[in-house]
Residue, then its C-alpha position, 0 to 999 in steps of 0.5 A: m462479486s463475492t466468491p468462495l475464495r474471496r469470502l474466506a480471504l476476507r474472513n481471515i483479513r477481518i480476524v487480523a484487523s480485529l486483533y490489531l484494533l483490539l491490541l491498539i485499544v489495549a495499548t493506548h489504555w494501559p495504565k501509566l504506560r510510557v513509550n520511550v527508548g532511552d531518553s527518546e520518547i516515541d509516543k507521537l510516532m506510535h500514534f502516527f503509525g498506530f492510528g494510520f494503520v487503523v485506516f488500512a485495517l478498516y479498508l482491507s476488511r471492507w468495513i469501510t470503503s469510502w475514502w472520505l468516511l475512512l478519513l472521518v472515522g480514523a480521525a474520530f477514532a484517534w480523538v475519542d481514543e485519546i479522550t477515553q484514555s485520559t478519563l477512564t485510565y489511571g495515570r494517562t493524560y490528554s494530549f492534543a499533540d498526540v491527537a494531531a499525530g494520529w490525524l496526520g497518520v490517518l491523512v497519509m494512510t487515507s491518501f495511499v488508499v485513494a492512490f491504490r483505488p481501482r482504475p476504470g477501463f478494461g486493462a486496469r480493471e482486468r489486472y486488478d481483478r486478476w491480482t484480487n483473485v490471486s491474493a484471495s487464493l493466497l490469503a485464504r490459507g493460514r500458512a501464508w498468513a503465518l509466513l507473512v507474520a514471521s517475515g514481518l517480525i524478522g524484517g522489523f528486527v533487522g530494519g530497527f537494528l540497521l537504522y539504529t546503527v546508522d542513527s548512532f553516527f549522526i551528531r544528534p542521534n535519536p535512537g527511539r525514532a530510528i528504531v520505530i521507523g526502522v522496525i515499521f518500514g523494515g517489517l513493511v518492506t519485508v512483508h511486501w517482498i515476501f507477499e510479492i514472491l508468494l503472489r507470483r508463485e500462486r499465479r504460476l500455479i493457477e495458470s499451470q493447473r488451470r484453477c477456477p478464479d472463483c472457487g480455486r478448484c482445478s478445471d478439467d482438461s477440456d479442449q472446448t472453450p469456453f466451458d463452465c466450471p464443474v463446481c461453481a459454474r463460472v464461464l471459463s476460457e483460455d484468457c482466464w489463465a493467459p499471462l497479462p501484458m507486462i509494462s517494461f521497466g523503461r516505460l514505468s521509469r519514465t512514467m514515474f520520473i516527473p513525479l519523483l523529480l517534483a517530490g524530491l525538489f519540494i523536500l529539498v526546498f523545504n529542508i534546505g531552501r527555507s534557511m537560504l531564503l531566510m538569509v537573502w530575504d529578511q522577513p519577520q514571517l520567515a524568521s518566525f516560522e524558522i524559530w517555530w520549526r527549530r523549537l519542535g522536538f525531534e519527534e515532531q519534526g520526524i512526523t512532519d517529514l514523514t507526513v510530507f514524504g508520505l503524501f508525495a509517495a501516495w501522489i507518485v503511486g496514484v499518478t503511476l497507476s493512472q498512467t499504467g492503467r491508460m497504457l493497459d487500456r490501449q494494449g490492443a492498439s499499442c504495445v505496453a512494453c515498447g509502444q509499437d503500433l498493433q492496429g494491424v497485428p492479428d490475434l487468436e481469440g483476442l490474444g497476440r504478441c507484439p512483432e517488435c518485442g514479443g510482448r503479449f497483448r489482448r483485445p477487450e472485445s474478444v475476452v470471454c472470461s468475465p471478471t468477478 
């Protein structure tokens, strides 16, 4: 359901997404452009991240919401862009390796879109709607965008400098790859950190000022609930501003342990086990694969490692969100923080506290504030 705050936030997101797509097209079609740092070429890394973020731009702007259509459009965009830059731009050539790097980036980012998709069920849907409303209230203001952009630039500079410094201690340093990965991950981590801080602050303001989730206007101090918002006429009640139940760090860690263990074992076997397997099992196929792998450049090996790491990270996020969603759906029967049985615990208008740990819970049959 579209609301005034969501429409305004979506307009700002589409402006930023349009600027990013325009910048990407101009950069990939700039005549005789060489992307390198010293002796290290980073062209394929730029294709990996650049076309991967196209998926996020299309999804967050709500121009495309189907994951399979995102995958097809992103792959087609990377391929057509490479063809047009070689035919319409002076000094640029076609490279299938660049196209493949873009396709891998699209694949990884699409896997994250699938991992973060909304989960069914009352608890997971309620948390998603609350997060969407708070995000819309935040992203509807230009000051928040300016702060996110500034923090991303600072974080990218710091991340690139740190990874460049660490890379200089390796036997075979690759400063180009280190700077690109450091800038991108440093910027992403910093933007996510600042965004989470702003989200928590905005959520506390919404709860304390009793703002309407749809229009953002402060409601009156009526003691009678439920009541209608005087601006947009949405039905409001106390559960619209009641704090959501929080999953304890211990239960969240146990949920992520097995996926993290499997991902770590796979990466360890892929990077170390193949050489050990080649020594004890002399097979031509294994020898051919090892020769092919060693012939790849640093950039191609880095993209392969990023793809494997990204797919496993998306899988871990998906498994964790599915498990936490099921915990939230059972919050009226068992505490999401400690697992205590709540079957006989009384509630007040669907809201209550766990007698064991004091964690909040709510029962879906008593909720009046309908999600948007």
